[in-house]
C-alpha positions in Angstrom: -0.1 0.0 0.0 1.5 3.5 -1.0 1.5 4.8 2.4 4.3 7.5 3.6 3.4 7.1 7.3 0.0 8.9 6.2 -2.2 6.8 4.6 -3.8 4.0 7.0 -6.4 1.7 5.7 -9.6 2.4 8.0 -10.5 -0.5 10.0 -13.8 -1.7 8.6 -16.6 -0.9 11.5 -20.2 -1.3 10.8 -23.6 -2.0 12.0 -26.2 -5.1 11.2 -29.2 -3.8 10.4 -32.5 -6.2 10.3 -35.5 -6.4 8.4 -37.4 -4.4 10.9 -34.7 -1.3 10.7 -33.4 -2.2 14.0 -29.6 -3.0 14.8 -27.8 -5.8 16.3 -27.0 -4.7 19.7 -24.4 -6.2 22.4 -25.5 -5.3 25.7 -23.1 -4.9 28.6 -25.4 -6.3 31.3 -25.2 -9.7 30.9 -23.7 -10.0 27.5 -26.7 -10.5 25.8 -27.4 -9.3 22.4 -30.7 -7.8 20.8 -32.2 -6.3 17.7 -34.1 -3.2 19.5 -32.2 0.0 18.8 -33.4 2.2 16.2 -29.9 4.0 15.3 -26.2 3.0 14.9 -23.8 4.2 18.0 -21.3 2.2 19.9 -23.5 -0.8 21.3 -24.3 -1.4 17.7 -21.0 -1.5 16.1 -19.1 -4.4 15.1 -15.9 -5.6 13.4 -15.3 -8.4 11.2 -12.5 -10.7 11.5 -11.1 -13.3 9.7 -10.7 -16.8 11.3 -7.6 -17.4 12.9 -7.7 -20.8 11.3 -7.4 -19.6 7.8 -10.8 -20.7 7.0 -13.7 -19.0 5.2 -15.1 -18.8 8.5 -15.5 -14.9 10.1 -15.6 -13.4 13.6 -17.9 -11.2 14.8 -16.5 -8.7 17.5 -18.3 -5.9 19.2 -16.1 -3.2 19.3 -17.9 -1.6 22.5 -17.4 -4.5 24.7 -14.4 -6.4 22.9 -15.9 -9.5 22.9 -17.2 -12.1 20.2 -20.3 -13.5 19.0 -21.2 -16.7 19.8 -23.9 -19.6 18.7 -24.3 -22.4 20.8 -25.8 -25.9 19.6 -29.5 -25.2 20.9 -29.1 -21.8 19.3 -28.5 -19.5 22.5 -26.7 -16.5 21.3 -24.2 -14.0 23.5 -21.3 -11.9 23.1 -19.3 -12.8 26.1 -16.2 -14.7 24.6 -13.2 -12.7 25.3 -11.1 -15.0 23.0 -12.7 -16.5 19.9 -13.9 -20.4 20.2 -15.4 -22.8 18.3 -19.0 -21.4 18.5 -17.7 -18.1 17.5 -17.0 -18.7 13.6 -19.8 -17.6 11.0 -20.4 -18.0 7.7 -21.3 -14.6 5.6 -23.4 -16.0 2.8 -24.1 -12.2 0.4 -27.3 -12.3 -1.0 -28.4 -11.2 -4.1 -29.6 -7.7 -2.7 -26.5 -7.2 -1.0 -27.7 -8.5 2.7 -26.1 -10.8 4.7 -27.1 -14.2 6.1 -25.1 -15.4 8.9 -24.6 -18.9 9.5 -22.8 -21.0 12.4 -20.2 -23.1 10.7 -20.1 -25.5 13.2 -23.8 -26.0 13.7 -25.2 -24.9 10.4 -28.2 -23.2 11.6 -28.9 -19.5 10.6 -28.8 -16.4 12.9 -31.7 -14.0 13.4 -34.8 -12.9 14.6 -36.1 -9.8 16.5 -36.2 -7.6 19.5 -34.6 -9.7 22.4 -35.9 -12.9 20.8 -32.4 -13.8 18.7 -31.4 -17.1 18.0 -29.1 -19.1 15.5 -31.4 -22.0 15.1 -32.9 -21.4 11.8 -32.8 -24.3 9.2 -34.0 -21.8 6.2 -33.6 -18.3 5.4 -37.0 -15.8 6.2 -36.6 -12.0 6.1 -35.5 -12.5 9.9 -32.4 -13.7 9.0 -31.3 -11.0 6.4 -28.9 -8.1 7.5 -28.0 -4.8 6.0 -24.3 -3.6 6.3 -24.5 -0.2 7.4 -20.7 1.2 7.8 -19.8 3.0 11.3 -16.7 4.4 9.9 -16.4 8.4 9.2 -17.9 8.7 5.6 -15.5 10.8 3.8 -12.2 9.1 3.0 -9.8 8.0 0.1 -10.8 5.2 -2.2 -7.5 3.1 -3.4 -7.8 0.2 -6.2 -6.2 -2.7 -4.9 -5.0 -3.9 -8.2 -3.9 -0.5 -9.5 -2.5 0.4 -6.4 -4.1 3.8 -7.4 -6.3 6.4 -5.6 -9.7 7.2 -7.1 -10.2 11.0 -7.9 -12.5 13.2 -9.6 -11.6 14.3 -13.2 -13.4 17.5 -14.0 -12.2 17.6 -17.6 -13.3 14.2 -18.4 -16.6 14.5 -16.3 -15.6 10.8 -14.4 -13.8 9.1 -11.6 -10.5 7.6 -12.2 -8.4 5.4 -10.4 -4.8 6.8 -11.7 -2.8 8.6 -9.2 -0.3 7.6 -6.7 -1.2 9.9 -3.6 -4.6 11.1 -2.7 -3.8 15.0 -2.5 -5.7 17.5 -3.2 -9.7 18.0 -2.8 -10.6 15.8 -5.6 -9.0 12.8 -4.0 -12.3 13.3 -1.1 -15.0 10.7 -1.5 -18.3 10.6 0.5 -20.1 7.4 1.1 -23.6 8.2 1.5 -26.2 6.0 2.8 -29.4 5.8 1.3 -32.4 3.0 1.4 -29.8 0.5 2.7 -27.4 1.3 -0.4 -24.6 3.3 -0.9 -23.8 6.1 -3.4 -20.2 7.5 -4.2 -20.2 11.4 -3.8 -17.5 13.4 -5.3 -16.1 16.9 -3.8 -18.2 18.8 -6.2 -21.4 16.7 -4.9 -22.1 14.6 -7.8 -22.8 11.3 -7.7 -21.0 8.1 -9.7 -23.7 6.3 -11.9 -22.8 2.7 -12.7 -21.8 3.7 -16.4 -19.3 6.3 -15.3 -21.1 9.6 -15.7 -21.4 11.8 -12.8 -25.0 12.8 -11.8 -26.7 15.6 -9.2 -29.3 12.9 -8.1 -28.6 9.8 -6.5 -30.7 7.6 -8.7 -30.8 3.7 -8.5 -28.1 3.2 -10.8 -25.6 5.6 -8.6 -26.4 3.0 -5.6 -24.7 0.0 -4.7 -24.4 -2.6 -2.0 -21.0 -3.5 -0.4 -19.3 -6.3 -0.4 -16.7 -7.7 1.9 -13.8 -10.0 1.0 -10.4 -10.1 2.8 -11.2 -7.2 4.7 -11.7 -5.0 1.2 -14.7 -3.7 -0.2 -16.5 -4.2 -3.5 -19.4 -2.3 -4.9 -22.4 -4.0 -6.5 -24.6 -2.4 -8.9 -27.9 -2.8 -9.5 -27.6 -5.2 -12.5 -25.3 -7.5 -10.4 -21.8 -5.8 -11.5 -19.0 -4.1 -9.8 -17.2 -1.0 -9.7 -13.7 -1.3 -11.2 -11.0 0.7 -12.9 -11.4 0.6 -16.5 -8.9 1.1 -19.8 -5.8 3.1 -19.6 -7.3 6.1 -17.8 -8.7 4.1 -15.1 -12.1 5.3 -15.4 -14.4 4.2 -12.5 -17.6 2.1 -13.6 -19.3 -1.2 -13.5 -17.3 -4.0 -15.3 -18.8 -7.2 -16.9 -17.8 -9.4 -13.6 -20.6 -10.8 -11.6 -18.2 -11.8 -8.7 -15.6 -9.8 -7.2 -12.1 -10.3 -8.1 -9.0 -8.3 -7.4 -10.0 -5.3 -10.0 -13.2 -4.9 -7.9 -11.5 -4.7 -4.7 -10.6 -1.2 -3.1 -9.4 -0.4 0.4 -11.0 2.9 2.2 -7.9 5.2 3.8 -8.7 7.8 6.2 -8.5 11.2 4.5 -6.3 13.9 6.6 -7.2 17.5 6.4 -4.9 19.1 3.8 -3.9 22.8 4.4 -2.4 25.7 2.8 -0.9 28.4 5.0 -0.7 32.3 4.0 1.7 34.8 5.9 1.3 38.1 6.9 2.4 39.4 3.5 -1.0 37.7 2.2 1.5 35.2 0.1 1.1 31.4 0.7 4.0 29.2 2.0 5.8 27.3 -0.3 9.3 26.1 -1.5 11.0 26.8 -5.1 11.9 22.7 -5.4 9.8 20.3 -7.2 10.4 18.1 -3.8 7.8 20.3 -2.0 4.5 19.9 -3.1 3.8 18.5 0.5 4.7 22.0 1.8 2.2 23.5 -0.2 -0.4 21.0 1.1 0.3 20.2 4.3 -1.2 17.6 6.4 -2.5 18.0 10.1 -1.7 14.7 12.0 -2.7 15.3 15.2 -2.8 17.6 18.5 -0.7 20.7 17.2 1.7 19.1 14.9 1.9 19.0 11.2 4.7 17.8 9.1 5.3 16.6 5.4 5.0 12.5 5.2 8.8 11.6 5.8 8.2 13.6 9.2 11.0 13.4 11.9 11.7 15.4 15.1 12.8 18.6 13.3 10.1 18.5 10.9 7.2 18.7 13.2 5.5 21.9 14.7 3.2 22.5 17.3 0.1 24.8 16.7 -0.7 27.4 18.6 -4.5 28.7 18.0 -4.7 32.5 18.0 -8.4 33.3 17.0 -8.3 33.4 13.1 -4.5 32.8 13.3 -2.0 30.4 14.1 1.5 30.1 15.1 3.8 27.3 14.5 6.3 26.5 17.4 9.3 24.2 15.9 11.1 21.7 18.2 13.9 24.1 19.3 11.2 25.9 21.2 11.1 29.3 19.1 8.6 30.4 16.5 8.6 30.3 12.8 8.7 33.9 11.6 8.7 35.6 8.2 12.0 37.3 7.7 11.9 40.7 5.7 12.9 38.7 2.5 9.8 36.3 2.6 12.0 33.5 4.0 10.8 31.4 7.2 13.0 30.6 10.1 12.1 29.4 13.4 14.1 32.2 15.3 11.6 33.9 17.3 11.2 33.9 21.2 7.6 35.5 21.0 4.4 35.8 18.5 4.3 39.2 16.7 2.3 39.7 13.4 5.2 38.0 11.5 5.0 34.9 13.3 1.0 34.4 12.8 -0.4 32.4 9.7 -4.0 32.3 8.1 -4.6 28.3 7.6 -7.2 27.3 5.3 -8.7 23.8 4.6 -8.6 22.5 1.0 -9.5 19.3 1.1 -13.3 19.7 2.7 -15.5 21.5 0.5 -18.3 19.6 2.0 -18.4 18.6 5.8 -19.5 15.5 7.9 -19.2 15.9 11.5 -19.4 13.6 14.0 -19.2 13.6 18.0 -19.2 11.1 20.4 -22.9 10.4 20.3 -23.4 10.3 16.5 -23.5 12.4 13.6 -24.7 15.9 12.9 -27.6 16.2 11.2 -30.7 18.4 10.8 -33.5 18.0 13.5 -36.8 17.1 11.9 -39.3 20.0 11.8 -36.8 22.2 13.2 -34.0 25.0 12.3 -31.8 23.2 15.0 -29.2 20.3 14.9 -29.0 16.9 16.5 -25.6 15.4 17.3 -26.8 11.8 18.1 -27.9 10.4 14.9 -26.8 7.2 12.7 -27.3 9.2 9.4 -25.6 12.3 8.6 -26.2 15.6 6.6 -23.7 16.9 4.2 -22.9 20.4 4.7 -21.0 22.8 2.7 -17.8 25.0 3.5 -16.9 28.3 2.6 -13.6 30.1 4.0 -12.8 34.1 4.6 -10.3 35.7 6.5 -9.1 32.7 8.8 -12.7 31.3 9.7 -15.4 29.1 7.9 -19.2 29.6 6.9 -21.2 26.6 7.2 -24.0 25.9 4.9 -26.9 23.0 5.0 -28.9 21.3 2.5 -31.6 24.1 2.0 -28.8 26.9 1.6 -29.4 28.5 5.2 -26.0 29.0 6.9 -25.3 28.1 10.9 -25.5 30.7 13.2 -25.8 30.6 16.9 -28.9 31.4 18.9 -30.2 33.2 21.8 -29.5 30.2 24.1 -26.4 28.7 22.8 -27.9 26.5 20.7 -26.8 26.4 17.1 -29.5 26.7 14.2 -29.3 25.9 10.5 -31.4 28.4 8.5 -29.9 31.4 8.6 -29.6 34.0 5.8 -26.7 35.7 6.7 -23.6 33.5 7.7 -21.7 33.3 11.2 -18.1 33.0 11.1 -16.6 29.8 12.8 -13.3 29.1 13.8 -11.8 25.4 13.1 -9.0 24.0 15.7 -7.3 20.9 14.7 -7.3 19.3 18.2 -6.3 15.8 17.9 -5.8 13.3 14.9 -9.2 13.8 12.8 -10.8 15.6 15.4 -11.6 19.3 15.4 -12.7 21.8 18.0 -15.2 24.5 16.4 -15.5 28.0 17.7 -18.3 30.3 17.6 -18.1 33.9 17.2 -19.0 34.2 20.9 -15.8 32.4 21.9 -17.2 29.2 23.3 -16.9 26.0 21.3 -19.8 23.8 19.7 -20.5 21.0 22.3 -22.3 17.6 21.5 -23.2 15.9 24.5 -19.8 15.8 26.7 -17.4 16.6 24.1 -16.5 19.6 21.8 -14.3 17.6 19.6 -15.4 16.4 16.0 -14.6 13.9 13.8 -14.7 15.3 10.2 
């Protein structure tokens, strides 16, 4: 995998949604399982692991408990096993509509049921034994073709997506997975959807919806005709191919999309370098609390960010601040922060934004102008940038603003400025005009 220490394959976490639109849940009390939850949260999140015996069976581990789902010979199910045993092995049987059937490998029975009446004792598959896969990861990511070892990106001139790039730099490499009616759409950075014939369309029509399949930890996207997305031709155009079974050409990795930024100095010029080796100093990556660097990072290429309202200051490993000298060069020579030590930081690869807090995703509240922060589905918001701050616009064109009691509303005619602070790896804090941070439940950090 092309990784420079930056690009990391995401561990696929998901929920399982039954025929009555309820999620498989692992409870802490008694390690019982049920299908009663209407939304996807921590207790409903699972990880698929390969069987250590190198067979075709898989293990289902609760990411909440760290324990494994098991089915006994009499059909009783639980999520109690700290180490996987014989009863923890299941076979995943994908159905034509993309849903899963789970069969106990040692006992040959099917897993299903409703509410708290779950068992693994069915001898035939009914609607109660069908499960829809709902990814629990953040939906904005990079897509890597396994066979070509290239990243998918938007090609505006050709009006298509293609897998032909060795690094996912730039806004056009950002993809957003949209979950609709138990299927997924691939949304480009300009808010268009990929149709199975390779065309980009503005609406998520049926031919732009795909069912997900897992194979050896990789993803495959099956269209409504049973064919799979694959890079086609020398240009790697992404469209549905001929195969009705996923091979290496139809498999993809999802990788974490790090924020990419540019810096503007006090003289209103972009931070850059003159050598060709420098593209990562123009498009830098924010890695975690404070530091940013190029992928070949070492101690002397890491900088701590200090947030100063709409500006940032950069402290080098020598304890001094980066300063713009009179000739425009940068050097870490200042002991204090003044105008020449302040920079404007602009996020360039999130024209559209999905936010997730500890309790769930941010989504418009039904019948209200306020926002929920605990949803299993998400809304996609649009970002604009001005003088070190961001303006956030919702699906109906209304802007975010803070109301009289501190709540955030989403139907403003005029934009309010919000400051983004990249505080942890993959998480940011959002500060309102009042100087207070937006919170969702117990946390003021948002995965983005």
